[in-house]
C-alpha positions as CSV (number, residue, x, y, z in Angstrom):
1,M,131.7,103.1,168.6
2,N,129.3,100.9,170.6
3,E,130.8,97.6,171.6
4,E,127.9,95.7,170.2
5,A,128.4,97.3,166.8
6,R,131.8,95.6,166.6
7,Y,130.3,92.2,166.5
8,I,131.6,90.1,163.6
9,P,129.2,87.4,162.4
10,T,130.5,83.8,162.5
11,K,129.8,80.9,160.2
12,Y,126.6,78.9,160.7
13,D,126.8,75.7,162.8
14,S,124.6,72.6,162.6
15,V,121.0,72.6,161.5
16,F,118.3,71.7,164.1
17,W,114.6,70.9,163.9
18,I,112.6,73.0,166.3
19,D,108.9,73.1,167.0
20,V,107.4,76.0,165.1
21,E,105.4,77.1,168.2
22,R,108.6,77.4,170.3
23,I,110.1,80.1,168.1
24,L,109.4,83.6,169.4
25,P,109.2,86.6,166.9
26,N,112.1,88.9,166.5
27,P,111.3,92.1,168.5
28,Y,113.6,94.0,166.1
29,Q,111.9,92.8,162.9
30,P,111.8,95.9,160.7
31,R,109.0,94.7,158.4
32,K,105.5,95.6,159.6
33,E,103.6,94.7,156.5
34,F,103.5,91.2,154.9
35,S,101.8,90.5,151.7
36,E,99.1,87.8,152.3
37,T,99.3,86.8,148.6
38,G,103.1,86.4,148.9
39,L,102.8,84.4,152.2
40,T,100.2,82.1,150.6
41,S,102.4,81.5,147.6
42,L,105.4,80.7,149.8
43,A,103.3,78.4,152.0
44,E,102.2,76.4,148.9
45,S,105.9,76.1,147.9
46,I,106.8,74.9,151.4
47,R,104.1,72.3,151.3
48,Q,105.6,70.9,148.1
49,Y,109.3,71.2,148.7
50,G,109.8,72.0,152.4
51,V,111.8,74.9,153.9
52,L,114.9,75.0,151.6
53,Q,116.9,77.4,153.8
54,P,117.0,77.2,157.6
55,L,115.9,80.1,159.8
56,V,118.3,81.8,162.1
57,V,117.4,81.8,165.8
58,S,119.1,82.6,169.1
59,R,118.7,80.3,172.1
60,T,118.4,81.3,175.7
61,D,118.1,78.9,178.6
62,V,115.7,80.1,181.3
63,E,114.6,78.5,184.5
64,K,111.1,77.0,184.6
65,P,108.9,77.8,187.6
66,E,108.7,74.2,188.6
67,G,112.5,73.9,188.4
68,G,114.9,72.9,185.7
69,L,115.9,74.8,182.5
70,E,114.1,75.4,179.3
71,S,115.5,76.6,176.0
72,V,113.8,79.6,174.5
73,Y,114.3,80.3,170.8
74,E,114.0,83.8,169.3
75,L,113.9,84.5,165.6
76,I,116.8,86.5,164.1
77,A,116.1,86.1,160.4
78,G,113.4,84.3,158.4
79,E,110.1,86.0,159.4
80,R,108.4,85.2,156.1
81,R,109.5,81.6,156.1
82,L,108.2,81.2,159.7
83,R,104.8,82.7,158.9
84,A,104.5,80.7,155.7
85,S,105.5,77.5,157.6
86,R,102.7,78.0,160.0
87,L,100.2,78.6,157.2
88,A,101.5,75.3,155.6
89,G,100.8,73.5,158.8
90,L,104.4,72.4,159.6
91,K,105.0,71.2,163.1
92,Q,108.8,71.6,163.0
93,I,111.2,73.8,161.0
94,P,114.9,73.7,160.3
95,V,117.0,76.4,162.1
96,V,120.5,77.4,162.7
97,I,121.2,78.3,166.3
98,R,123.5,81.3,167.0
99,S,124.4,81.7,170.6
100,G,125.5,84.9,172.2
101,E,123.8,87.2,169.7
102,S,123.4,90.8,170.8
103,N,120.3,92.9,170.2
104,L,122.2,94.8,167.6
105,T,123.0,91.7,165.7
106,K,119.4,90.6,165.7
107,L,118.3,93.9,164.3
108,E,121.1,94.1,161.9
109,L,120.5,90.6,160.5
110,A,116.8,91.2,160.2
111,I,117.3,94.4,158.2
112,I,119.9,92.7,155.9
113,E,117.8,89.7,155.3
114,N,114.8,91.8,154.3
115,L,116.9,94.0,152.1
116,Q,118.4,91.1,150.3
117,R,115.3,89.0,149.9
118,E,112.2,91.2,149.6
119,D,112.7,94.9,149.8
120,L,111.2,96.6,152.8
121,N,108.9,99.5,152.0
122,A,110.7,102.8,152.3
123,I,109.0,103.8,155.6
124,D,109.7,100.5,157.4
125,R,113.2,100.6,156.2
126,A,113.7,104.2,157.5
127,K,112.1,103.3,160.9
128,A,114.4,100.3,161.3
129,L,117.5,102.3,160.4
130,Q,116.4,105.0,162.9
131,K,116.0,102.3,165.6
132,L,119.4,100.9,164.8
133,I,121.0,104.3,165.2
134,D,119.1,105.5,168.3
135,E,119.1,102.3,170.4
136,F,122.7,101.3,169.7
137,G,124.4,104.7,169.4
138,I,126.0,104.4,166.0
139,S,126.4,107.1,163.3
140,H,124.9,107.2,159.8
141,A,128.2,106.1,158.4
142,E,128.5,103.1,160.8
143,C,124.9,102.2,160.0
144,A,125.6,102.4,156.3
145,A,128.7,100.1,156.7
146,K,126.6,97.5,158.5
147,I,124.0,97.2,155.7
148,G,126.4,97.7,152.8
149,K,125.0,101.0,151.6
150,S,126.3,104.5,151.4
151,R,125.9,107.1,154.1
152,E,123.7,109.2,151.7
153,Y,121.4,106.2,151.3
154,V,120.9,106.0,155.1
155,S,120.5,109.8,155.5
156,N,118.0,110.0,152.6
157,S,116.0,107.1,154.0
158,L,115.8,108.7,157.4
159,R,114.5,112.0,155.9
160,L,111.3,110.2,154.9
161,L,110.3,110.2,158.6
162,S,110.1,114.0,158.4
163,L,106.9,113.7,156.4
164,P,103.5,113.7,158.1
165,E,102.1,110.3,159.1
166,H,99.4,110.3,156.4
167,M,102.0,110.8,153.7
168,Q,104.1,108.0,155.2
169,D,101.0,105.8,155.1
170,A,100.6,106.7,151.4
171,I,104.1,105.4,150.7
172,V,103.5,102.2,152.7
173,G,100.2,101.7,150.8
174,R,101.9,102.4,147.5
175,E,99.6,105.3,146.7
176,I,102.8,107.3,146.1
177,S,106.4,106.2,145.5
178,E,109.5,106.9,147.4
179,G,110.5,109.2,144.4
180,H,107.4,111.3,145.0
181,A,108.6,111.8,148.6
182,R,111.6,113.9,147.5
183,P,109.6,116.9,146.1
184,L,107.3,116.7,149.1
185,M,110.2,116.9,151.5
186,A,111.5,119.9,149.6
187,L,108.4,121.7,150.8
188,N,108.7,120.7,154.5
189,E,108.9,124.4,155.5
190,R,105.8,125.2,153.5
191,P,103.3,122.6,154.9
192,E,100.2,124.0,153.2
193,E,101.7,123.9,149.7
194,R,103.2,120.5,150.5
195,E,99.7,119.2,151.3
196,T,98.4,120.7,148.1
197,L,101.1,119.0,146.0
198,F,100.4,115.7,147.8
199,K,96.7,115.9,146.9
200,E,97.6,116.7,143.3
201,I,100.0,113.7,143.1
202,I,97.2,111.4,144.4
203,L,94.2,112.8,142.4
204,R,96.0,113.6,139.1
205,K,98.4,110.6,139.4
206,L,101.4,112.8,138.7
207,N,104.7,111.2,137.8
208,V,107.8,112.0,139.8
209,R,109.2,114.4,137.3
210,A,106.0,116.5,137.2
211,A,105.9,116.6,141.0
212,E,109.5,117.7,141.1
213,R,108.8,120.5,138.6
214,I,105.9,121.8,140.6
215,A,107.9,121.7,143.9
216,R,110.8,123.5,142.2
217,S,108.6,126.3,141.0
218,I,107.0,126.7,144.4
219,A,110.4,126.8,146.1
220,Q,111.7,129.4,143.7
221,E,108.9,131.8,144.5
222,R,110.7,132.6,147.8
223,V,113.7,134.0,146.0
224,H,111.8,136.2,143.6
225,K,110.4,139.3,145.2
226,H,108.1,140.0,142.3
227,N,106.3,136.8,143.0
228,R,104.9,138.2,146.2
229,K,101.3,138.2,145.3
230,S,98.4,140.3,146.6
231,A,95.4,138.6,148.1
232,D,93.5,139.4,144.9
233,M,96.2,137.8,142.8
234,V,96.2,134.7,145.0
235,A,92.4,134.4,144.7
236,L,92.6,134.8,140.9
237,E,95.2,132.0,140.8
238,K,93.0,129.8,142.9
239,S,89.9,130.5,140.7
240,L,91.8,129.7,137.5
241,T,93.3,126.5,139.0
242,E,89.8,125.3,140.0
243,T,88.3,126.3,136.6
244,L,91.0,124.6,134.5
245,G,91.6,121.7,136.8
246,T,95.4,122.2,136.9
247,R,97.9,124.4,138.7
248,V,97.9,127.9,137.4
249,I,100.7,130.3,138.5
250,I,100.7,134.1,137.9
251,E,104.2,135.6,137.9
252,T,104.5,139.4,137.9
253,N,107.3,141.8,137.3
254,A,107.8,145.5,136.7
255,E,106.6,145.3,133.1
256,G,103.7,142.9,133.5
257,G,104.2,139.2,134.0
258,C,103.2,135.8,132.7
259,L,100.5,133.2,133.2
260,R,101.8,129.6,133.5
261,I,99.4,126.7,133.1
262,D,100.8,123.3,134.0
263,F,100.0,120.2,131.9
264,F,101.5,116.8,132.3
265,S,100.7,115.0,129.0
266,P,99.7,115.7,125.4
267,D,96.1,114.8,126.4
268,D,96.2,117.3,129.2
269,L,97.4,120.0,126.8
270,Q,94.7,119.1,124.2
271,Q,92.0,119.2,126.9
272,L,93.1,122.7,128.0
273,A,93.1,123.9,124.4
274,D,89.6,122.5,123.8
275,M,88.4,124.1,127.0
276,L,89.7,127.5,126.1
277,A,88.5,127.3,122.5
278,A,85.0,126.3,123.8
279,E,85.0,129.3,126.1
280,R,85.9,131.6,123.3
281,E,83.1,130.3,121.1
282,N,80.6,130.7,123.9
283,K,81.7,134.3,124.3
284,K,81.2,135.0,120.6
285,A,77.8,133.4,120.8
286,D,76.9,135.6,123.7
287,E,78.0,138.7,121.8
288,N,75.7,137.9,118.9
289,Q,72.6,137.5,121.2
290,P,70.4,140.6,121.6
291,K,71.0,142.6,124.7
292,I,68.7,142.0,127.6
293,F,67.7,145.1,129.6
294,P,66.5,144.4,133.1
295,N,63.1,145.4,134.3
296,T,61.8,145.8,130.8
297,T,59.6,143.7,128.5
298,Q,61.9,142.2,125.9
299,L,60.5,142.4,122.3
300,F,62.8,140.9,119.7
301,D,60.5,141.9,116.8
302,D,59.9,145.5,115.9
303,P,56.7,146.5,117.9
304,V,55.9,149.4,115.5
305,P,54.4,148.1,112.2
306,K,55.6,149.6,109.0
307,A,53.5,152.5,107.7
308,A,50.9,151.7,105.0
309,P,51.2,153.4,101.6
310,E,49.8,156.9,101.6
311,E,46.4,157.5,100.0
312,P,46.6,160.0,97.1
313,N,45.0,163.4,97.7
314,E,41.6,164.0,96.1
315,D,42.8,167.2,94.4
316,E,45.8,165.5,93.0
317,L,43.6,162.6,91.8
318,Y,41.8,164.9,89.3
319,S,44.8,167.1,88.5
320,V,45.5,167.5,84.7
321,S,49.1,166.6,85.4
322,N,48.0,163.1,86.3
323,F,46.4,162.4,82.9
324,T,48.3,161.1,80.0
325,V,47.3,160.7,76.4
């Protein structure tokens, strides 16, 4: 195990007041996105009550160009408090100075502080854990022990980085949740279908369970030979999907097959039923309409008038048989 990973944190020492502008940011800060609303709220709280918990910094003495030494302070934990203090206009801020801190400790403490105070978004967390593992040569299990989580938690977090960048951005932007990422990752070997599912999640606002069900059905197609569809069958599936506005899957077997139409709520089901009923009524109405023959003049009334009553024959008119007493 890397020597730096064996570092055991010590208790805090005295609290010092340091100029805000003298504190440099933590280069290992895992959080990249900070809520402006949250920072503004925290700044207002700091204006009223001050900084209730000191920041943690490291101190390094460096030689000035003109001679002599100057202390340089680098943030270890407390990024949000530092930013909010600047917004609040504070000149000085309370800190605890921890000397001899390694780079690993700075990263470790920054991750732990964020996990304990305000959850990192899943992608920033995954990138921070990956950096911890890559730069300092520790295993998933050692990384998990450092942050008080299971090895599976670390491994599953890192798997998020296998998604394309635009899907990662959607997680950061809260367009989809970390739960939606699981069914998407299940289709990593089928990028086109993964992209289709991603768009469905965004446009139809699918919940996690619906997304998992779709991903499972797609994945199962590979193990069923009868699901190998011809180009015509694929085109028909696509046409039905576009017409009905939901995923349509045609499954075939030796005796025929089945048509599966996905819906994700009672309203979805009712809308599909109404659409199919309306289509059926339209078809009936079309059948009752007179047939139209191309290249002919269409006459919907009988063009041949009914025959007039026949005139009686003159001979019959004067026939004795036509007289009555």
